[in-house]
N, C-alpha and C positions, 0 to 999 in steps of 0.2 A: 097488524101483527105487533105483539109486545116484545121488545128486545131485552128488557130486564128480566132475568129468570125469577126473581123474587116477585115482581109485579105479575108475571105470568102465573106463578104458583097461586097467588091470592085470587087472580081472575078466574082460574080454573076451579078453585073452591067455590067461588060465588056462582059460577055457571053450573057446576055439577058436583054438589056436596055428596059425600058418602051417606045418603039419606037413611039407609037401613041401620046404620050405626048411630045416628043422631036423632032418631025418631022421638025419643023421650027426653031429649036434652034441650035445655034452654039456659042461656047465659051469655056473658061477654068475655072476650079475651083481648087484651091490648098487647101487642108486640112492640117492644122498643129495641131497635137494631142500631147499634153503635158502629159508625163507619168513619172514614177519613173526612167525609163531608159533613159530619155531625150526626144527629139523631134522626132516624127514619122511624115513623110511627105508623102502625097498621092496627085497625080495630075490627074484630070479628064479632058479629052478633049471631048467635046460634038460636034458632027458634023452631024446635020440633022438626028437624030434618032440613031446614033451609038455613043457608049462611049468607049474611050480608057483610060486605067489606067496605070500609071507608078509611080515610087517612086522618081522621080527627083524633086528637089526643083527648080522650074523655074518660070518665070513670069506667072501671071494668071489674068483673068478679075476680079475674086473675090477670096479673101483669107478668109477662115473660120478657126477660132482658137477656140479650146476647150480642155478640159481635155480628155484624152483617155478613162477613165471610163465613162464619160458622153456620149461620142460618141458611146460607146458600148450600152448604154441605147437607143440611137436613132436607132441603128442597130437592136435592138430587138423590136422596136415599143413602148417602154415604155416612150419615150419623143419625142415631135414633134419639128421640127426645128424652126418654127416661134415663138412658145411659148418660146422655149429656147432662142431665140434671144431677145425677149421682156424681159425676166428675166435675161439677160446678162450671161446665161450659155454658149452661143457661141457668138463670136464677128465676125463681117464681115467687110471687107474692099473691096471697089470696087463696082461693079454693083449689086444693090440690087435685080434685077430680078432673079439672081441665088440663092439668099436666099429663095425667094418664090418657085423656082423650086425644092429646096430640099424637100419640102413637098411631091412631087411626086416620089422622088427617094427612100425615106425611107419607111419601112413597116408600115402598119396601126397598131394601138394598138392591143394587144392580145384580142381575142374574139370580135373584132369590126365587126359590120354588116353594110351593105350599107342601107341608109334610105329607099330605094325602097323595100328592103326585109321586112321592118316593115309595110309598107303600102299596100303591095301586088301588086304594080305597076310593069309592065314588065320592065326589065333592058335594 
């Protein structure tokens, strides 16, 4: 069992990527998380529906930087990546399409419901 929520988030992505959303996506994202203990680095490789995760700091198509505590809020669904980018809570270097893709990788806000559930339309 993984006790660190950020490590658990990345482990879950590697185990069960949202494949239907990533089927035609390929590229790499490096996350640099600043904390009191220094810099924490995570590297995602997206390859047509599969996600590989490792801890090596290497070249990436997009580099996302933020504070570790803020990233934890995104992992819990308390903050959304695009809004965070607009507010400069995260910064991005490289291909912007991967910043947009982050919206699909992170969980929805707590107690969020799909709009179809409110209208009664079939999903």
